[in-house]
C-alpha positions in Angstrom: 121.0 106.4 107.9 121.5 102.7 108.7 124.3 101.0 106.8 122.4 99.4 104.2 123.8 97.4 101.1 121.7 96.8 98.9 122.0 94.1 96.2 119.9 91.2 94.5 118.1 88.5 96.0 119.8 85.4 96.5 118.2 82.0 97.5 119.9 82.1 101.1 117.8 85.6 101.4 114.5 83.6 101.2 114.9 82.6 105.5 117.2 85.3 106.3 114.1 88.1 106.4 113.0 88.2 103.2 109.7 86.4 103.2 108.9 88.0 106.6 109.9 91.7 105.3 107.0 90.9 103.4 104.6 90.4 105.8 104.1 94.2 105.9 102.7 93.6 102.6 100.8 90.6 102.8 101.8 87.3 105.0 104.3 85.4 103.1 106.8 84.3 105.8 104.3 81.2 105.9 105.4 80.4 102.4 106.2 76.6 102.3 110.1 76.2 101.9 109.7 74.4 98.1 107.3 76.8 97.1 109.8 79.7 97.9 112.3 78.9 96.1 110.8 77.3 93.1 109.1 81.0 92.9 112.6 82.4 93.2 113.5 80.0 90.3 111.2 81.6 88.0 111.6 84.9 88.9 115.7 84.5 88.1 114.6 82.6 84.8 113.4 85.9 83.7 116.0 88.7 82.9 113.8 91.7 82.9 112.6 90.2 86.3 114.8 91.4 89.6 114.2 91.8 93.2 116.7 94.1 95.2 117.3 93.2 98.7 118.0 95.9 101.6 120.6 94.0 104.1 121.6 95.6 107.3 123.4 93.5 109.7 123.7 90.8 107.2 120.0 90.6 107.5 117.4 91.3 105.1 114.8 94.8 106.1 113.7 95.5 102.6 113.3 94.9 99.1 111.4 95.9 96.1 111.0 94.2 92.6 111.1 95.5 88.9 110.6 94.7 85.1 110.9 96.0 82.1 108.4 95.7 79.7 109.1 96.3 76.0 106.4 98.1 74.4 105.2 98.6 70.4 105.3 102.4 71.2 107.7 104.9 72.0 109.7 102.7 68.8 109.7 99.6 70.9 110.9 101.2 73.9 111.0 100.0 77.3 109.3 100.8 80.9 109.9 100.5 84.4 107.6 98.5 86.8 108.5 98.7 90.4 106.1 96.7 92.5 106.5 95.3 96.2 108.3 97.9 97.7 108.7 97.3 101.8 110.9 98.0 104.3 110.8 96.0 107.6 108.6 98.0 110.3 111.4 98.6 113.0 113.7 99.7 110.0 111.3 102.3 108.3 112.3 105.9 108.2 116.2 105.0 108.7 116.9 105.5 104.5 116.7 101.6 103.0 113.6 102.2 100.8 115.2 105.2 99.7 118.2 103.5 98.4 116.2 100.7 97.0 114.2 102.5 94.6 116.9 104.9 94.1 118.9 101.4 92.7 115.8 99.9 90.8 115.6 103.4 89.3 119.7 103.0 87.8 118.2 99.8 86.9 115.6 100.6 84.6 117.6 103.2 83.3 120.6 100.9 82.7 118.0 98.6 80.8 117.1 102.0 78.5 113.5 102.5 80.0 112.1 105.9 79.3 109.9 105.6 82.1 109.2 103.7 85.4 106.2 103.4 87.0 104.4 102.1 90.1 101.1 101.8 92.2 100.8 103.4 95.8 98.5 104.5 98.2 98.0 108.5 98.9 99.4 108.2 102.4 103.1 107.1 101.0 102.7 109.5 97.8 105.6 111.8 99.6 108.2 109.4 99.9 107.7 108.8 96.2 107.6 112.5 95.1 111.2 113.2 97.2 112.7 110.7 94.5 111.2 112.5 91.4 107.7 110.3 90.7 104.7 112.7 90.1 101.4 111.9 90.2 100.4 110.8 86.8 97.0 109.0 86.6 94.6 106.7 88.2 95.5 103.2 89.1 92.6 100.2 88.5 92.6 97.0 89.6 90.4 93.4 88.8 90.5 90.7 91.3 90.2 87.5 89.4 87.5 85.5 91.6 89.2 82.2 90.7 92.4 83.6 92.8 91.3 85.0 95.7 
């Protein structure tokens, strides 16, 4: 297992491997630096929207996002939503992804979440099942025509 530190995303990380790591999901490394900083500030302004990064040798090798949703059901309970889990290809299988997810689950528990959910492809399900996730329901998606 690689020596990895898990912590919250910092602005300096944007151009230290973070955007490049997101390229495994969708091209992000070509994002205009000014726009990247605007997005970072918008996320940081929302206390229940957090990005964690995995740092190895002072470089970002992976990340994941969690946001906490207050609900009217479950007596005003909270739900954690994990998104954009990614580890750079050359570091996959070294444990960084697992460490990020464990840190996000601890964050969600600390915030009082009664559950944490995420979407993934069938190929990645075994990774999450090893961490205690269970298949629960189907995921549906609607792509807004004006945002393609």
